[in-house]
C-alpha positions in Angstrom: 10.8 34.5 4.1 7.6 32.9 3.5 6.7 29.2 4.2 3.6 27.9 2.4 1.8 24.6 3.5 -0.3 22.3 1.5 -2.3 19.4 2.9 -3.0 16.9 -0.1 -3.9 13.1 -0.7 -2.0 10.8 -3.0 -4.0 7.6 -3.8 -2.4 4.3 -3.2 -0.6 6.4 -0.4 -1.9 8.6 2.4 -2.3 12.2 3.1 0.7 14.4 3.2 1.7 18.0 4.0 3.6 19.9 1.4 5.9 22.9 2.7 7.6 25.3 0.6 9.7 28.1 1.7 11.3 30.8 -0.3 13.5 34.1 0.8 12.8 37.3 -1.4 16.2 38.7 -0.1 18.6 36.1 -1.3 16.3 33.7 -3.6 17.1 30.5 -1.4 14.1 28.3 -1.5 13.2 24.5 -0.3 10.5 22.2 -0.3 9.9 19.4 1.8 7.0 16.8 2.7 5.8 15.4 6.1 3.2 12.6 6.3 -0.1 13.8 7.6 -1.5 10.4 8.6 -0.4 8.1 11.2 2.3 5.4 11.1 1.0 2.4 9.4 0.7 -1.0 10.8 3.4 -2.2 8.7 6.5 -1.0 7.0 6.8 -0.9 3.0 9.4 -1.6 0.8 9.6 -0.5 -3.1 11.9 -2.1 -5.3 12.0 -0.7 -8.8 13.9 -2.2 -11.9 15.0 1.1 -13.8 15.2 0.4 -17.5 14.3 3.5 -19.3 14.5 7.3 -19.2 10.6 7.2 -18.4 11.4 5.3 -15.2 13.3 8.2 -14.1 10.5 10.4 -14.1 8.4 8.5 -11.8 7.0 10.3 -8.7 8.5 9.5 -5.5 7.2 10.3 -1.8 10.3 9.6 0.4 9.8 10.4 4.2 12.5 11.1 6.5 12.5 7.8 8.0 12.8 6.2 4.7 16.1 4.7 3.5 17.1 4.7 -0.2 19.5 2.4 -1.8 21.0 1.5 -5.2 22.7 -1.7 -4.7 24.7 -1.5 -8.0 26.7 1.4 -6.6 26.7 0.3 -3.1 25.1 3.5 -2.6 22.7 4.4 0.4 20.9 7.5 1.7 20.0 6.5 5.4 17.1 7.2 7.5 16.5 10.8 9.0 19.6 12.0 7.0 17.2 14.2 4.7 14.0 15.6 5.1 11.1 14.0 3.5 10.6 15.0 0.0 7.9 14.8 -3.0 10.1 14.2 -6.2 11.3 11.8 -9.0 14.0 9.1 -9.0 16.0 11.5 -11.1 15.3 14.1 -8.2 16.8 11.8 -5.4 19.9 11.3 -7.8 20.3 15.0 -8.3 19.9 15.7 -4.6 22.5 13.2 -3.6 25.0 14.7 -6.4 24.5 18.0 -4.7 24.9 16.9 -1.4 28.1 15.4 -2.1 29.6 18.4 -4.2 28.7 20.7 -1.5 31.8 20.0 0.6 34.2 19.0 -2.5 36.1 22.3 -2.5 37.1 21.9 1.3 38.1 18.1 0.6 40.2 19.1 -2.4 42.3 21.3 -0.1 42.3 19.0 3.1 42.4 15.5 1.3 42.8 15.3 -2.3 42.8 11.4 -2.5 39.5 11.5 -0.9 38.0 14.4 -3.0 39.2 12.3 -6.3 37.3 9.3 -5.2 34.1 11.0 -4.3 34.3 13.1 -7.8 34.5 9.5 -9.4 31.3 8.4 -7.4 29.6 11.4 -8.3 30.4 10.6 -12.2 28.9 7.3 -11.6 25.5 8.8 -10.1 25.3 11.2 -13.0 25.7 8.2 -15.6 22.8 6.5 -13.9 20.3 9.3 -15.1 21.3 8.5 -18.6 20.1 4.7 -18.1 22.8 3.3 -20.4 22.4 0.0 -18.3 19.6 -1.1 -16.1 19.9 -0.8 -12.4 17.6 -1.3 -9.0 16.3 1.6 -7.0 15.1 0.6 -3.5 12.8 2.6 -1.0 12.8 1.0 2.7 10.4 2.9 5.0 9.6 1.2 8.4 6.8 3.7 9.0 4.9 2.7 5.7 4.3 6.2 4.5 6.8 6.3 1.5 5.6 5.8 -2.2 6.8 5.0 -5.6 4.5 5.6 -8.6 2.8 2.8 -11.0 2.7 4.6 -14.2 0.4 1.5 -15.7 -2.0 1.8 -12.7 -4.7 0.4 -12.3 -2.4 -2.7 -14.3 0.2 -4.5 -12.6 3.7 -3.2 -13.1 6.0 -5.9 -13.6 9.3 -3.8 -12.8 7.9 -2.5 -9.4 7.7 -5.0 -6.3 6.0 -3.7 -3.3 6.6 -5.7 -0.2 4.8 -4.9 3.4 6.5 -6.3 6.4 6.5 -6.4 10.2 8.9 -3.8 11.9 11.7 -5.2 14.0 11.9 -3.7 17.6 14.8 -1.4 16.5 12.6 0.1 13.8 9.7 0.3 16.3 12.2 2.0 18.4 13.5 4.6 16.0 9.8 5.7 15.1 9.4 6.2 19.1 6.8 3.1 19.1 8.8 1.1 21.6 6.5 0.4 24.9 3.4 1.0 23.2 1.4 -2.0 24.3 -2.5 -2.5 24.0 -4.4 -2.4 27.2 -5.2 -5.8 28.6 -9.1 -6.1 28.6 -11.0 -9.4 30.0 -12.3 -11.4 27.0 -16.0 -11.8 26.6 -17.7 -15.0 25.6 -18.6 -15.5 22.0 -22.3 -15.2 22.8 -21.9 -11.8 24.2 -19.9 -10.7 21.2 -22.3 -12.0 18.5 -25.3 -9.6 20.4 -23.0 -6.6 21.2 -21.9 -3.7 19.3 -18.5 -2.8 20.6 -17.5 1.0 20.6 -13.8 2.5 20.9 -12.2 5.9 20.4 -10.3 6.7 17.5 -9.1 9.7 15.5 -11.0 10.3 11.7 -8.3 9.6 9.0 -9.7 12.8 7.2 -9.7 15.7 9.8 -8.0 13.9 12.6 -10.9 14.9 14.9 -12.0 12.4 18.0 -14.5 9.9 16.4 -15.7 6.2 17.5 -15.4 3.1 15.7 -18.1 0.6 16.1 -17.4 -3.3 15.8 -19.7 -6.0 15.4 -19.1 -9.7 15.1 -21.4 -11.0 12.2 -22.0 -14.5 11.1 -22.1 -15.1 7.0 -24.5 -18.0 5.7 -22.6 -20.7 4.3 -19.2 -19.0 5.1 -17.9 -18.1 8.4 -17.7 -15.4 11.2 -16.2 -12.0 10.2 -15.7 -8.5 12.2 -17.4 -5.2 10.6 -15.6 -2.1 11.6 -17.5 1.1 10.7 -16.0 4.7 11.8 -18.3 7.9 11.5 -16.8 11.3 12.1 -19.3 14.0 13.5 -16.9 16.8 12.8 -16.4 16.5 9.0 -18.9 13.5 8.0 -16.2 11.2 6.6 -17.8 7.7 7.0 -15.7 4.3 6.3 -16.0 0.6 6.9 -13.6 -2.5 6.9 -14.1 -5.8 7.5 -11.4 -8.4 9.1 -11.9 -12.1 9.6 -13.1 -13.3 12.7 -11.4 -16.7 12.4 -8.0 -18.4 11.8 -6.0 -18.5 8.3 -7.5 -21.6 6.5 -5.1 -24.6 5.9 -5.4 -23.9 2.1 -5.6 -20.6 -0.2 -9.1 -19.9 -2.0 -9.4 -18.8 -5.5 -13.2 -17.9 -6.6 -14.1 -17.4 -10.1 -17.2 -15.8 -11.2 -18.3 -15.6 -14.9 -20.6 -12.1 -15.2 -23.3 -13.0 -17.4 -26.4 -11.1 -16.1 -26.8 -7.6 -14.3 -28.4 -9.7 -11.4 -24.9 -10.9 -10.5 -24.1 -7.5 -9.2 -26.1 -7.8 -6.3 -24.2 -11.0 -5.1 -22.8 -10.4 -1.8 -19.0 -10.5 -1.4 -16.5 -10.4 1.0 -13.0 -9.5 0.3 -10.4 -9.7 2.9 -7.3 -7.8 3.2 -5.1 -10.6 2.0 -7.1 -10.9 -1.3 -6.1 -9.9 -4.6 -8.8 -9.2 -7.5 -8.3 -9.9 -11.1 -10.4 -8.9 -14.3 -8.5 -10.9 -17.2 -10.8 -9.0 -19.9 -9.6 -5.7 -18.7 -6.1 -6.8 -18.0 -6.7 -5.3 -14.6 -5.3 -6.5 -11.3 -5.8 -5.2 -7.8 -3.1 -6.3 -5.4 -3.4 -7.3 -1.8 -3.9 -4.8 0.7 -5.7 -2.1 -1.5 -9.2 -0.9 -0.5 -8.4 -3.2 2.5 -11.3 -5.6 3.8 -14.7 -5.2 2.5 -18.2 -6.5 3.0 -20.3 -5.3 0.1 -21.9 -6.5 -3.2 -20.1 -7.1 -6.5 -21.4 -3.8 -8.0 -20.3 -1.8 -4.6 -16.6 -3.5 -5.1 -16.2 -2.6 -8.9 -17.5 1.1 -8.1 -15.0 1.3 -5.3 -12.4 0.2 -8.0 -13.6 2.7 -10.3 -13.2 5.6 -7.6 -10.0 4.3 -6.7 -8.8 4.9 -10.4 -10.7 8.3 -11.0 -8.8 9.8 -7.8 -5.3 9.1 -8.9 -3.7 12.4 -9.7 -0.9 10.7 -11.5 -3.2 9.4 -14.4 -6.2 11.9 -14.4 -4.8 14.9 -12.5 -2.3 17.5 -13.4 0.5 15.2 -13.4 -1.2 13.3 -15.9 -0.5 12.8 -19.7 -2.7 12.7 -22.6 -1.9 9.1 -23.4 -2.6 8.0 -19.7 -5.7 9.9 -19.6 -7.2 8.4 -22.7 -6.1 4.8 -21.4 -7.6 5.2 -18.1 -10.9 6.7 -19.5 -11.1 3.6 -21.9 -10.6 1.3 -18.8 -13.4 3.1 -16.7 -15.7 3.0 -19.6 -15.3 -0.7 -20.2 -15.7 -1.3 -16.2 -19.0 0.6 -16.5 -20.3 -1.8 -19.0 -19.6 -4.6 -17.0 -21.2 -2.7 -14.0 -24.5 -2.2 -16.4 -24.7 -5.7 -17.7 -23.6 -4.9 -21.1 -20.7 -7.2 -21.4 -19.6 -10.3 -20.1 -16.2 -10.8 -17.9 -14.6 -13.2 -15.3 -14.5 -11.8 -12.0 -11.5 -13.7 -10.0 -10.7 -13.4 -6.3 -7.3 -15.0 -4.8 -7.1 -15.1 -1.2 -3.8 -17.2 0.2 -5.6 -17.0 3.6 -8.8 -18.6 2.4 -11.0 -16.0 4.0 -12.9 -14.5 1.1 -16.3 -15.1 0.0 -18.7 -14.6 -3.1 -22.4 -15.4 -2.7 -23.7 -18.7 -4.2 -27.3 -17.7 -5.3 -27.9 -21.3 -6.0 -26.8 -22.4 -2.4 -27.1 -25.1 -1.1 -26.9 -26.5 -4.8 -24.1 -25.6 -7.2 -23.8 -22.4 -9.0 -23.0 -23.0 -12.8 -21.3 -19.7 -13.1 -19.3 -19.9 -9.8 -15.9 -22.0 -9.6 -14.2 -22.3 -6.0 -10.8 -23.8 -6.1 -8.6 -24.8 -3.0 -4.9 -24.7 -3.6 -1.6 -25.1 -1.5 0.1 -21.8 -0.6 3.6 -21.2 -2.1 6.6 -20.4 0.3 6.4 -16.8 -0.8 2.8 -16.5 0.2 3.2 -18.4 3.8 5.9 -15.7 4.4 3.6 -12.9 3.4 1.1 -14.3 6.1 3.8 -14.8 8.7 3.4 -18.6 8.8 6.8 -19.9 8.1 8.1 -18.9 11.5 4.9 -19.7 13.4 5.3 -22.7 15.8 1.8 -24.0 17.4 2.9 -27.2 18.9 5.7 -28.5 20.9 7.0 -24.7 21.9 6.4 -25.5 25.6 8.8 -28.1 25.7 11.8 -26.1 23.5 11.1 -23.2 25.8 11.6 -25.3 29.3 14.7 -26.8 27.7 16.2 -23.6 26.8 15.8 -22.3 30.5 
C-alpha cells in the first residue's frame, strides 16, 4: 500500500500531520493525525453542548493522548486507545460504534448477555446522532493539542467552553515530561537585565530548525516593566515576537475602554498580555484569553493581527467553508477595515483579570477624554484561572514546620 503525508496548519490550533494509507489489493484504507508541534504549556478541555444536527458536523482534532467523554451515557474513550484523528463529532461516534461492533459475533457466541448489553449501548450511541435531546461532548487533552471547531468565529460560541489547565504530575509522566526541570542559573541584578539582551536556543515553530530567541526587559512609561521576546529563524525566515509581564499579578483586574473617534487613535501603543481578552461591541466580536498571545504593538497592529487570524481560518474561508459563513466573515473583515481606516467609530475594550495590559494615554499625565480605565475585584473563577485560589504567600513556613 501507499501512505501519504500532509503537513497543514489549523488556526486556533497548531500544525498537524495528516497521514492516509490505502491498499490497492484489498481496498483497506486508514487515516490518522499527529501533532507536528510541541506539547503545549497547559492542557486543554473542550466542553460542547450538542443541541442540533449542525453541531454533529463540527470539525474535531483528537490526538492519541486525548480523552473523549459523553457524561449522559457514562461513555469514555480513554487516552492512547485510538490513533489521532481529524474528523467530526459524528465521526467520533461512528468510530466508537464500529469498534464496539467489531467483536460482537464472538461475544454472541461466548457470552450472549454481555453482547445484548453492548447492542443496547450501541443503539443509544446511534440515537445520539439524531440529536433528539441535547447531550454534552467533552475532549480533554493534557498535551493541549486537540481542537473543536467554533463555527461562529470570530464571535464567541456560547455552546463551547474552552478551559486551559495545569497538568498533574501523572499527566506529565504519561506524556513523557516527568523529570524535566529547567537548568538553574544564577540570578542577574535588575540593572544588568535592563541593559542586556539575553539570548537562548530554541526551535523554529514553523520549520523546527534551530533558532535563537532574544529577550529584553523594557520599561513602559506610566505603566510597568515587561519582557519582550523575539525569535528569528535563519532557515525559513519566520519571525515572531511575544510580550510577557515582568511584574506580579495586580491586586485588581483592569478593564480599559477606548472610544475610537479619529484615525490617529490607531497609533496608540498597546500592551496585550496573554491573560487579556478583547471586545469590539459594534462588531459583536470577542477575542478570548490566550488568543494571539502577549503583544506590544499599536492599536492598528493588533486589529490587523485580528483580521489576519480570521482570514487564515480554513473552516470559515477555506475549502471547508459554506457560502453563508464566507459572506458573514467577509462582511466582518470589511467593517474591521473601516475601523482601521478611521471611517467609523467604535469602542475597543480590553479586559485583563491580571491587570497587566496597557493602552497609551496620549494626553498623559492629564486624563484622556476617550479613554476609560476601570479596576475591579476578580471573581472566584478568574482567580482560579490565574492559579491564585490555592496560592499561599504568608505563614507557609510555620505550617511546613508543624507538618514535619
